[in-house]
Backbone as CSV, one residue per row, in Angstrom:
resi,resn,N_x,N_y,N_z,CA_x,CA_y,CA_z,C_x,C_y,C_z
1,MET,-13.442,6.828,-5.014,-12.374,5.988,-4.536,-12.962,4.666,-4.113
2,LEU,-12.210,3.665,-4.271,-12.549,2.372,-3.721,-11.404,1.985,-2.820
3,ALA,-11.665,1.892,-1.555,-10.641,1.458,-0.616,-11.034,0.079,-0.126
4,VAL,-10.088,-0.807,-0.044,-10.367,-2.142,0.432,-9.584,-2.377,1.709
5,MET,-10.294,-2.587,2.806,-9.682,-2.936,4.070,-8.602,-1.943,4.512
6,GLY,-8.869,-0.667,4.395,-7.944,0.334,4.897,-6.635,0.421,4.147
7,SER,-6.659,0.072,2.885,-5.439,0.123,2.102,-4.915,1.558,2.011
8,ASN,-3.650,1.699,1.613,-3.061,3.034,1.599,-3.590,3.876,0.437
9,LEU,-3.280,5.148,0.496,-3.794,6.105,-0.479,-3.436,5.731,-1.910
10,ALA,-2.262,5.153,-2.126,-1.830,4.802,-3.479,-2.739,3.770,-4.131
11,SER,-3.437,2.968,-3.344,-4.287,1.923,-3.908,-5.755,2.328,-3.956
12,LYS,-6.063,3.571,-3.657,-7.449,4.026,-3.622,-7.851,4.710,-4.913
13,MET,-9.154,4.634,-5.197,-9.704,5.269,-6.392,-10.778,6.252,-5.977
14,PHE,-10.906,7.301,-6.736,-11.802,8.376,-6.378,-12.806,8.647,-7.485
15,PHE,-13.972,9.140,-7.104,-15.001,9.536,-8.059,-14.800,10.996,-8.443
16,LYS,-15.260,11.349,-9.607,-15.268,12.747,-10.013,-16.403,13.465,-9.287
17,VAL,-16.396,14.777,-9.328,-17.421,15.587,-8.665,-18.803,15.148,-9.129
18,ALA,-19.692,14.890,-8.179,-21.102,14.539,-8.409,-21.282,13.278,-9.258
19,SER,-20.255,12.455,-9.377,-20.320,11.269,-10.228,-20.504,9.994,-9.411
20,THR,-21.182,9.034,-10.023,-21.308,7.699,-9.456,-20.738,6.649,-10.418
21,LYS,-20.103,7.104,-11.473,-19.606,6.212,-12.510,-18.321,5.522,-12.061
22,LEU,-18.315,4.196,-12.206,-17.110,3.419,-11.931,-16.192,3.482,-13.143
23,HIS,-14.974,3.859,-12.919,-13.997,3.911,-14.003,-13.377,2.531,-14.198
24,THR,-12.701,2.350,-15.293,-12.086,1.069,-15.624,-11.138,0.600,-14.531
25,ASP,-10.350,1.511,-13.962,-9.419,1.091,-12.909,-10.152,0.607,-11.667
26,ALA,-11.294,1.209,-11.355,-12.100,0.738,-10.227,-12.656,-0.648,-10.521
27,GLN,-13.099,-0.868,-11.742,-13.616,-2.178,-12.121,-12.529,-3.239,-12.024
28,THR,-11.324,-2.894,-12.434,-10.204,-3.841,-12.356,-9.930,-4.220,-10.909
29,ARG,-9.946,-3.235,-10.029,-9.717,-3.515,-8.603,-10.852,-4.347,-8.019
30,LEU,-12.078,-4.047,-8.421,-13.211,-4.838,-7.954,-13.140,-6.272,-8.467
31,ASP,-12.670,-6.444,-9.679,-12.510,-7.793,-10.225,-11.561,-8.609,-9.354
32,GLY,-10.496,-7.986,-8.882,-9.570,-8.670,-7.978,-10.236,-9.028,-6.665
33,LEU,-11.063,-8.129,-6.161,-11.802,-8.397,-4.935,-12.794,-9.536,-5.151
34,GLU,-13.401,-9.580,-6.322,-14.377,-10.633,-6.619,-13.719,-12.001,-6.610
35,THR,-12.516,-12.089,-7.151,-11.791,-13.355,-7.135,-11.576,-13.807,-5.696
36,CYS,-11.170,-12.880,-4.854,-10.961,-13.175,-3.443,-12.277,-13.556,-2.760
37,ALA,-13.366,-12.873,-3.129,-14.673,-13.119,-2.515,-15.279,-14.439,-2.958
38,LYS,-14.941,-14.880,-4.152,-15.517,-16.123,-4.675,-14.708,-17.356,-4.301
39,SER,-13.379,-17.246,-4.342,-12.578,-18.447,-4.136,-11.351,-18.226,-3.249
40,GLY,-11.190,-17.036,-2.723,-10.009,-16.730,-1.924,-10.309,-16.615,-0.442
41,ALA,-9.488,-15.834,0.225,-9.571,-15.680,1.672,-10.891,-15.088,2.149
42,ALA,-11.577,-14.332,1.296,-12.840,-13.703,1.700,-14.064,-14.511,1.263
43,LYS,-13.832,-15.750,0.821,-14.948,-16.597,0.396,-15.932,-16.741,1.550
44,ASP,-17.181,-16.544,1.251,-18.286,-16.660,2.217,-18.317,-15.543,3.256
45,GLN,-17.474,-14.530,3.112,-17.503,-13.391,4.025,-18.551,-12.381,3.570
46,LYS,-19.033,-11.563,4.499,-19.954,-10.480,4.168,-19.151,-9.199,3.995
47,PHE,-19.696,-8.305,3.162,-19.021,-7.046,2.848,-19.938,-5.872,3.148
48,GLU,-19.339,-4.781,3.569,-20.053,-3.524,3.746,-19.434,-2.514,2.786
49,ILE,-20.280,-1.889,1.999,-19.842,-0.887,1.037,-20.319,0.466,1.543
50,VAL,-19.367,1.363,1.822,-19.667,2.665,2.417,-19.366,3.765,1.404
51,GLY,-20.390,4.515,1.024,-20.230,5.625,0.098,-20.043,6.934,0.838
52,ARG,-19.230,7.797,0.275,-18.942,9.106,0.881,-18.952,10.197,-0.177
53,ALA,-19.017,11.440,0.294,-19.049,12.602,-0.598,-18.259,13.744,0.032
54,ASP,-17.887,14.710,-0.793,-17.264,15.920,-0.260,-18.373,16.799,0.325
55,PRO,-18.035,17.879,1.031,-19.060,18.689,1.694,-19.785,19.702,0.806
56,VAL,-19.522,19.692,-0.496,-20.207,20.616,-1.392,-21.639,20.115,-1.590
57,GLY,-22.611,20.974,-1.404,-24.012,20.572,-1.541,-24.647,20.392,-0.171
58,THR,-25.924,20.068,-0.181,-26.657,19.890,1.076,-26.330,18.537,1.698
59,ASP,-26.615,18.424,2.988,-26.416,17.147,3.666,-27.223,16.037,2.990
60,ALA,-28.467,16.340,2.659,-29.341,15.343,2.029,-28.792,14.906,0.668
61,TYR,-28.332,15.867,-0.126,-27.759,15.540,-1.434,-26.538,14.639,-1.277
62,ASN,-25.655,14.999,-0.347,-24.421,14.235,-0.164,-24.681,12.846,0.404
63,LYS,-25.688,12.731,1.255,-26.066,11.409,1.773,-26.546,10.531,0.614
64,GLN,-27.379,11.099,-0.270,-27.877,10.349,-1.420,-26.744,10.031,-2.405
65,LEU,-25.843,10.971,-2.625,-24.716,10.740,-3.529,-23.826,9.619,-2.999
66,GLY,-23.556,9.629,-1.704,-22.770,8.548,-1.102,-23.455,7.200,-1.282
67,MET,-24.785,7.178,-1.100,-25.524,5.928,-1.276,-25.505,5.486,-2.738
68,SER,-25.629,6.423,-3.650,-25.591,6.083,-5.077,-24.226,5.517,-5.466
69,ARG,-23.171,6.043,-4.886,-21.833,5.514,-5.154,-21.701,4.096,-4.600
70,ALA,-22.168,3.889,-3.375,-22.128,2.546,-2.789,-22.973,1.576,-3.611
71,ASP,-24.142,2.030,-4.058,-25.016,1.183,-4.879,-24.371,0.828,-6.212
72,ALA,-23.602,1.751,-6.792,-22.921,1.471,-8.062,-21.897,0.351,-7.882
73,VAL,-21.169,0.375,-6.768,-20.207,-0.686,-6.490,-20.937,-1.996,-6.212
74,ALA,-22.019,-1.934,-5.428,-22.785,-3.147,-5.129,-23.376,-3.756,-6.396
75,LYS,-23.862,-2.921,-7.295,-24.412,-3.420,-8.557,-23.334,-4.115,-9.370
76,TYR,-22.161,-3.522,-9.444,-21.063,-4.147,-10.180,-20.727,-5.502,-9.555
77,ARG,-20.711,-5.557,-8.249,-20.420,-6.818,-7.555,-21.492,-7.855,-7.851
78,ARG,-22.757,-7.451,-7.838,-23.849,-8.388,-8.169,-23.700,-8.879,-9.599
79,ASP,-23.379,-7.965,-10.513,-23.202,-8.334,-11.915,-22.048,-9.321,-12.101
80,GLN,-21.095,-9.314,-11.176,-19.967,-10.233,-11.237,-20.272,-11.556,-10.526
81,GLY,-21.478,-11.673,-9.974,-21.905,-12.945,-9.392,-21.741,-13.090,-7.896
82,VAL,-21.479,-12.007,-7.181,-21.398,-12.087,-5.725,-22.824,-12.061,-5.165
83,ASP,-23.118,-12.986,-4.292,-24.434,-13.108,-3.675,-24.834,-11.801,-2.990
84,THR,-26.018,-11.292,-3.331,-26.473,-10.016,-2.770,-26.676,-10.074,-1.260
85,GLY,-26.876,-11.250,-0.715,-27.016,-11.396,0.725,-25.719,-11.147,1.476
86,ARG,-24.629,-11.110,0.758,-23.318,-10.890,1.367,-22.895,-9.425,1.341
87,VAL,-23.723,-8.554,0.759,-23.332,-7.162,0.546,-24.339,-6.217,1.198
88,ALA,-23.848,-5.328,2.049,-24.671,-4.272,2.648,-24.111,-2.926,2.197
89,THR,-24.992,-1.990,1.869,-24.544,-0.656,1.463,-25.023,0.378,2.466
90,VAL,-24.164,1.348,2.728,-24.503,2.469,3.601,-23.852,3.729,3.045
91,SER,-24.340,4.865,3.490,-23.759,6.138,3.088,-23.378,6.935,4.320
92,LYS,-22.191,7.479,4.294,-21.749,8.425,5.325,-21.917,9.856,4.827
93,GLY,-22.303,10.001,3.563,-22.458,11.336,3.005,-21.177,12.129,3.169
94,GLU,-21.309,13.320,3.735,-20.137,14.170,3.926,-19.550,14.048,5.330
95,ASP,-20.084,13.152,6.162,-19.557,12.967,7.516,-18.065,12.665,7.469
96,GLY,-17.303,13.397,8.241,-15.869,13.175,8.306,-15.083,13.745,7.141
97,SER,-15.741,14.534,6.299,-15.038,15.089,5.141,-14.085,16.206,5.561
98,SER,-13.171,16.504,4.670,-12.168,17.530,4.928,-12.810,18.917,4.968
99,PRO,-12.401,19.753,5.901,-12.901,21.126,5.917,-12.250,21.995,4.838
100,ASP,-11.153,21.513,4.255,-10.412,22.274,3.262,-10.668,21.757,1.853
101,PRO,-10.888,22.637,0.897,-11.152,22.210,-0.479,-10.089,21.291,-1.072
102,TRP,-8.830,21.433,-0.658,-7.784,20.579,-1.209,-8.027,19.110,-0.868
103,GLY,-8.769,18.832,0.193,-9.035,17.458,0.613,-10.292,16.855,0.023
104,TRP,-11.111,17.675,-0.609,-12.392,17.180,-1.102,-12.287,16.071,-2.143
105,PRO,-11.317,16.087,-3.050,-11.234,14.963,-3.995,-11.060,13.615,-3.292
106,TYR,-10.425,13.605,-2.121,-10.224,12.368,-1.371,-11.478,11.938,-0.617
107,ASP,-12.428,12.857,-0.476,-13.689,12.546,0.194,-14.678,11.830,-0.728
108,ARG,-14.471,11.913,-2.007,-15.401,11.319,-2.990,-14.970,9.873,-3.238
109,ARG,-15.459,8.980,-2.361,-14.955,7.615,-2.406,-15.991,6.595,-1.932
110,VAL,-15.625,5.344,-2.175,-16.363,4.210,-1.636,-15.342,3.308,-0.958
111,THR,-15.690,2.818,0.203,-14.843,1.896,0.941,-15.557,0.552,1.006
112,VAL,-14.837,-0.513,0.693,-15.386,-1.871,0.804,-14.696,-2.526,1.968
113,ARG,-15.508,-2.992,2.919,-14.954,-3.620,4.124,-15.453,-5.053,4.228
114,ILE,-14.578,-5.924,4.649,-14.992,-7.283,4.981,-15.486,-7.237,6.414
115,LYS,-16.680,-7.757,6.628,-17.257,-7.720,7.982,-16.920,-8.986,8.745
């Protein structure tokens, strides 16, 4: 998932199990964010990219998976020309994930925040 500034569930995108691949819809949403970051309201702002995972697997695995997801978004942003000094990546791993399997697909996400 890519959530921007606490947007609602309908505007969020999710990763598949154990995946770090950005889908076309995620890229489209990031492209919109890039326009805002380059010439819009977020011009010259810093961003924090937070990767998350569902609770399946070890804590260490999920922490790394969350970081890999955040890094995939950061790489796409760099490839689109956003200054790397404006982007910080972190992983929450499975912290705060749903205890119920029905919620796990929503845990596999990346959140982009304007700092």
